[in-house]
C-alpha positions as semicolon CSV with decimal commas, in nm:
position;residue;x (nm);y (nm);z (nm)
1;X;2,034;3,191;2,868
2;X;2,402;3,105;2,897
3;X;2,702;3,264;2,665
4;X;2,917;2,993;2,593
5;X;3,241;3,091;2,410
6;X;3,386;2,809;2,222
7;X;3,763;2,823;2,014
8;X;3,631;2,903;1,672
9;X;3,254;2,999;1,757
10;X;2,961;3,116;1,949
11;X;2,722;2,878;2,083
12;X;2,420;2,967;2,264
13;X;2,290;2,723;2,504
14;X;1,913;2,767;2,556
15;X;1,744;2,422;2,720
16;X;1,938;2,068;2,798
17;X;1,926;1,907;2,490
18;X;1,914;2,213;2,289
19;X;2,224;2,356;2,141
20;X;2,249;2,577;1,881
21;X;2,584;2,692;1,717
22;X;2,711;2,902;1,481
23;X;3,011;2,714;1,351
24;X;3,027;2,644;0,991
25;X;2,875;2,271;0,858
26;X;3,191;2,060;0,793
27;X;3,009;1,801;0,653
28;X;2,831;1,725;0,297
29;X;2,989;2,060;0,160
30;X;2,936;1,941;-0,183
31;X;2,654;1,902;-0,438
32;X;2,455;1,627;-0,562
33;X;2,589;1,704;-0,934
34;X;2,953;1,729;-0,753
35;X;2,880;1,358;-0,674
36;X;2,717;1,276;-0,986
37;X;3,003;1,363;-1,190
38;X;3,298;1,231;-0,970
39;X;3,129;0,861;-0,968
40;X;3,065;0,877;-1,354
41;X;3,443;1,017;-1,386
42;X;3,541;0,692;-1,189
43;X;3,348;0,430;-1,370
44;X;3,450;0,552;-1,715
45;X;3,802;0,518;-1,609
46;X;3,901;0,868;-1,646
47;X;3,960;0,935;-1,296
48;X;4,087;0,743;-0,952
49;X;3,879;0,815;-0,685
50;X;4,178;1,034;-0,541
51;X;4,164;1,252;-0,823
52;X;3,802;1,271;-0,865
53;X;3,814;1,341;-0,479
54;X;4,051;1,633;-0,553
55;X;3,881;1,755;-0,854
56;X;3,541;1,791;-0,705
57;X;3,563;1,846;-0,346
58;X;3,367;1,487;-0,252
59;X;3,536;1,226;-0,009
60;X;3,678;0,961;-0,128
61;X;3,483;0,720;0,131
62;X;3,160;0,902;-0,007
63;X;3,250;0,843;-0,383
64;X;3,385;0,455;-0,283
65;X;3,069;0,416;-0,104
66;X;2,816;0,565;-0,390
67;X;3,043;0,336;-0,641
68;X;2,900;-0,020;-0,424
69;X;2,566;0,092;-0,421
70;X;2,535;0,204;-0,737
71;X;2,342;0,507;-0,557
72;X;2,359;0,916;-0,651
73;X;2,148;1,078;-0,448
74;X;2,327;1,289;-0,162
75;X;2,173;1,169;0,194
76;X;2,310;1,202;0,558
77;X;2,240;0,973;0,795
78;X;2,070;0,665;0,852
79;X;1,852;0,599;0,577
80;X;1,435;0,574;0,621
81;X;1,279;0,266;0,763
82;X;1,070;0,224;0,460
83;X;1,197;0,260;0,120
84;X;1,042;0,584;-0,143
85;X;0,808;0,323;-0,327
86;X;0,659;0,205;0,030
87;X;0,647;0,565;0,136
88;X;0,522;0,714;-0,196
89;X;0,218;0,456;-0,200
90;X;0,179;0,561;0,203
91;X;0,162;0,936;0,086
92;X;-0,106;0,812;-0,194
93;X;-0,327;0,654;0,092
94;X;-0,278;0,934;0,340
95;X;-0,433;1,187;0,035
96;X;-0,702;0,923;-0,092
97;X;-0,844;0,873;0,249
98;X;-0,792;1,294;0,295
99;X;-1,015;1,347;0,000
100;X;-1,299;1,134;0,043
101;X;-1,313;1,272;0,380
102;X;-1,157;1,038;0,649
103;X;-0,807;1,204;0,715
104;X;-0,545;1,023;0,912
105;X;-0,451;1,116;1,259
106;X;-0,100;1,069;1,349
107;X;-0,141;0,841;1,636
108;X;-0,327;0,601;1,351
109;X;-0,055;0,645;1,142
110;X;0,211;0,527;1,371
111;X;0,012;0,260;1,425
112;X;-0,044;0,126;1,075
113;X;0,318;0,163;1,016
114;X;0,413;-0,035;1,338
115;X;0,238;-0,342;1,218
116;X;0,333;-0,288;0,828
117;X;0,684;-0,336;0,929
118;X;0,558;-0,625;1,216
119;X;0,413;-0,799;0,900
120;X;0,679;-0,768;0,676
121;X;0,977;-0,832;0,919
122;X;1,134;-0,500;0,850
123;X;1,322;-0,437;1,134
124;X;1,200;-0,123;1,308
125;X;1,335;0,053;1,668
126;X;0,989;0,164;1,771
127;X;0,858;0,008;2,131
128;X;0,723;-0,281;2,143
129;X;0,462;-0,242;2,421
130;X;0,289;0,070;2,261
131;X;0,332;-0,071;1,955
132;X;0,356;0,267;1,745
133;X;0,598;0,414;1,567
134;X;0,807;0,681;1,698
135;X;0,709;1,053;1,682
136;X;1,082;1,114;1,530
137;X;0,958;0,890;1,257
138;X;0,670;1,064;1,206
139;X;0,795;1,417;1,230
140;X;1,084;1,312;0,985
141;X;0,803;1,184;0,727
142;X;0,654;1,479;0,729
143;X;0,971;1,647;0,673
144;X;1,031;1,403;0,383
145;X;0,666;1,450;0,226
146;X;0,595;1,872;0,254
147;X;0,263;1,807;-0,003
148;X;0,087;1,651;0,343
149;X;0,002;1,959;0,628
150;X;-0,134;1,883;0,932
151;X;-0,483;1,983;1,038
152;X;-0,657;2,023;1,357
153;X;-1,073;1,916;1,319
154;X;-1,282;2,203;1,463
155;X;-1,627;2,320;1,460
156;X;-1,664;2,595;1,209
157;X;-1,653;2,969;1,325
158;X;-1,721;3,282;1,162
159;X;-1,420;3,285;1,001
160;X;-1,427;2,956;0,811
161;X;-1,821;3,002;0,758
162;X;-1,686;3,353;0,556
163;X;-1,451;3,116;0,342
164;X;-1,794;2,922;0,279
165;X;-1,773;3,083;-0,073
166;X;-1,914;3,027;-0,453
167;X;-1,548;2,885;-0,548
168;X;-1,534;2,670;-0,215
169;X;-1,916;2,525;-0,285
170;X;-1,824;2,517;-0,678
171;X;-1,500;2,298;-0,604
172;X;-1,702;2,072;-0,356
173;X;-1,921;1,941;-0,634
174;X;-1,661;1,938;-0,862
175;X;-1,514;1,694;-0,677
176;X;-1,814;1,485;-0,583
177;X;-1,895;1,508;-0,965
178;X;-1,587;1,323;-0,995
179;X;-1,640;1,034;-0,737
180;X;-1,973;0,972;-0,934
181;X;-1,789;0,935;-1,280
182;X;-1,513;0,745;-1,127
183;X;-1,743;0,485;-0,985
184;X;-1,991;0,516;-1,206
185;X;-2,304;0,615;-0,977
186;X;-2,512;0,806;-1,211
187;X;-2,597;0,530;-1,458
188;X;-2,614;0,280;-1,127
189;X;-2,757;0,522;-0,867
190;X;-2,863;0,200;-0,630
191;X;-2,537;0,172;-0,510
192;X;-2,548;0,528;-0,317
193;X;-2,611;0,501;0,038
194;X;-2,720;0,711;0,317
195;X;-2,533;0,676;0,579
196;X;-2,699;0,851;0,822
197;X;-2,999;0,631;0,782
198;X;-2,831;0,308;0,681
199;X;-2,622;0,243;0,978
200;X;-2,336;0,134;0,766
201;X;-1,988;0,061;0,900
202;X;-1,665;0,200;0,810
203;X;-1,488;-0,149;0,785
204;X;-1,359;-0,411;0,541
205;X;-1,615;-0,664;0,572
206;X;-1,973;-0,661;0,422
207;X;-2,175;-0,426;0,545
208;X;-2,562;-0,489;0,674
209;X;-2,825;-0,399;0,423
210;X;-3,167;-0,243;0,468
211;X;-3,276;-0,296;0,114
212;X;-3,566;-0,452;0,178
213;X;-3,887;-0,264;0,077
214;X;-4,236;-0,283;0,138
215;X;-4,499;-0,199;-0,081
216;X;-4,817;0,042;-0,015
217;X;-5,128;0,029;-0,176
218;X;-5,110;0,323;-0,434
219;X;-4,811;0,500;-0,442
220;X;-4,642;0,690;-0,678
221;X;-4,509;0,466;-0,947
222;X;-4,443;0,529;-1,307
223;X;-4,398;0,257;-1,528
224;X;-4,043;0,237;-1,532
225;X;-4,059;0,152;-1,160
226;X;-4,304;-0,154;-1,203
227;X;-4,066;-0,270;-1,456
228;X;-3,751;-0,240;-1,176
229;X;-3,966;-0,344;-0,909
230;X;-4,137;-0,678;-1,041
231;X;-4,009;-1,010;-0,887
232;X;-3,734;-1,148;-1,120
233;X;-3,862;-1,528;-0,935
234;X;-4,207;-1,522;-0,986
235;X;-4,236;-1,227;-1,259
236;X;-4,516;-1,055;-1,050
237;X;-4,549;-0,724;-0,901
238;X;-4,754;-0,751;-0,582
239;X;-4,756;-0,531;-0,283
240;X;-4,562;-0,765;-0,038
241;X;-4,208;-0,741;0,145
242;X;-3,947;-0,710;-0,158
243;X;-3,550;-0,750;-0,137
244;X;-3,300;-0,653;-0,376
245;X;-2,978;-0,824;-0,445
246;X;-2,682;-0,653;-0,339
247;X;-2,464;-0,724;-0,674
248;X;-2,702;-0,744;-0,973
249;X;-2,974;-0,489;-0,806
250;X;-3,244;-0,732;-0,904
251;X;-3,544;-0,762;-0,700
252;X;-3,726;-1,068;-0,527
253;X;-4,020;-1,096;-0,309
254;X;-3,875;-1,248;0,044
255;X;-4,095;-1,589;0,001
256;X;-3,968;-1,655;-0,319
257;X;-3,625;-1,635;-0,195
258;X;-3,681;-1,815;0,161
259;X;-3,655;-1,466;0,332
260;X;-3,812;-1,300;0,605
261;X;-3,845;-0,947;0,764
262;X;-3,555;-1,062;1,036
263;X;-3,278;-1,166;0,790
264;X;-3,043;-0,841;0,803
265;X;-2,792;-0,981;0,601
266;X;-2,671;-0,925;0,238
267;X;-2,891;-1,064;0,009
268;X;-2,762;-1,242;-0,280
269;X;-2,974;-1,369;-0,557
270;X;-2,972;-1,731;-0,663
271;X;-2,872;-1,619;-1,013
272;X;-2,527;-1,442;-0,830
273;X;-2,481;-1,717;-0,578
């Protein structure tokens, strides 16, 4: 570590590219309230830009720029790549994915931002070969939105296992109950799939279903089950292979709708097609 004495300050040179100085700042010594008061005084005609700059200690060029842009927000340096509305929507989507157990990794986020800029013709300094947003953009994005935290996925260790208390478990089931209410799953339980056995793919395309059901001889059945399992085409309850429509959840015999066991695509009944 080397010491470097400046005329008015003491600076420490730690590493190449890292320079720490004790010199007091010379820029943006004014507050946002001073800027608002200066701009309003000029707009009302009470003060000129020279007088407003002298009274509120805001540079005259700064007042003039904010008068032209009609912005009263204090900011230094270049503007962010995405505007406030776009970043707010991005934050909302990140939190939404995290709430359902699909956290967004930094690399995925950088790739999505690059694709978004390319699709919407937003000028950016990102690497065209790597096709990802820069690390500096990601770092500044995290600084602008401190409500987003970074966590490393890991197996549960004893310290985390001790935190699995009643409060955390109750909070989990409360969140799960909110999902049930939001998606109306309590009245439509047929929309719930077992991800381990169904093999659903997390894509935007239609997922294959395995909602075929072969009824066996004397299985436990109630009157409600028999009424919901009967074929809506022939109105009979035969013990043959049946298929459920993924839209209306009605059951049909495969022979009534000309299907076979090899047909694994989503089944759509004649009433819904």
